[in-house]
Steps between C-alpha positions, in 0.01 A plus 500: 500500500625850412568709809305824539725796581348732760613840627359569850507860622440599863664742741492235777798259462331234716200486265732471201694219665182303577361560150818367340519196731135402453479553124830327419407209728219410255757434228313716247663838560834676497471814712703822513422769755518879523434723800380797293349587164827675405698181561239297311526729197876442491451123512241515223754673275752221558277192487172380353233382743167327443318701766539771767340466845504831688375620837279808476623700804866586450696823571587741217338301217197288596378197310247688287755766401745222418243338269427833330872558446539161334206554267623847402830339403308259276569200725191275498633234738224333707470678835338383826432759768488386864322723753312497828123491523334841460712614205268369229453845342870512424464160334233643267750770398765233448271295274465805276880518486531140379504298822502123440402379846426608855552323832371624836708403802313271737591400854654163411840541323496141370162563337628826351801332340292209370259745336792700359653187347167405341440852366848524347455168320161608363618838371826380344335206326228728362760749379704228326186365335406848376853565375499165323172577326623846399820355357309230311254757367783728383673209327173396335427852379849533354469166321145575387591841360800376301376163371554425132142370490191717507299451821149618585320445829122467481202430728185329378170689482180305576131559426227490766487120473871459567584420137828650366426745222812719469832578663658821622856631468679534834856557380732445203876506466709705261537223244121458479469872426756465220329196344150647493599868481276590790619691810425320824359818654212491248436127540488470879146449630345458153332190355667307220175531301529880517849488354463250215121463461469138615622261775770262371579167670229552765433126533871421542560781752193418708613137504839601639337702780262215581758218494800706619702322230688682221439443129687608187419527130638660186325772299560742217417851625390742232582811704876448517484269190707232670466151647497461878505223755246609761519364853220561747573447870280551810556823692330592829142377557319596177793609290748370250825600333525483122856469370586558134820347352585588140544178296474653152851401396446137602158478331627647173804271504 
């Protein structure tokens, strides 16, 4: 298991010592400590952490001011604020500043540390999941935009009886625009029947959505005056992707 790196900030050395001992004892965390926000900022410049856990009441720079400082610097590291009961209004302010989590100190230290450990795990795992999705989405968009094949994303349109009667443009890539000489900005949200006057391959596309299995076929398209291999794959719940690969050279050969 990958260790989670934690920076704990508190002006009370005893609290920091106990936090480090308890969290590292679980085997899931590697903990560094700082006795002030100023010291924490120096550590954050030197090392990357997965999360910051900071006490709210500290001299000079309190926990909320520390969070604000980080966000102004563009640092979006997950941040847990620890405070005593009765300071909930400050927590509301902190949420507006990008607070990731809040923990109120209870009477039982062992309970406090157990809750802290659980909250850290939750927040870091959520952040890594979100970062993973963002990275995957960015990679997909880059690939989608620069594919050699034309790609259009559609959703089926149904009549009042639930029968598919048309399909609507959701998005197209640059190559699709080049093939059909239509800007994506004018296609998005419009029905295929509005664009070309009829609904091609409706039976095939509806079958893909229903079965969730892709199909492919070859057609001569009069618009671009070329032969294409057309693949239709399921996309989302009632959608499909139509991919156009130019096979004119092979067909003519």
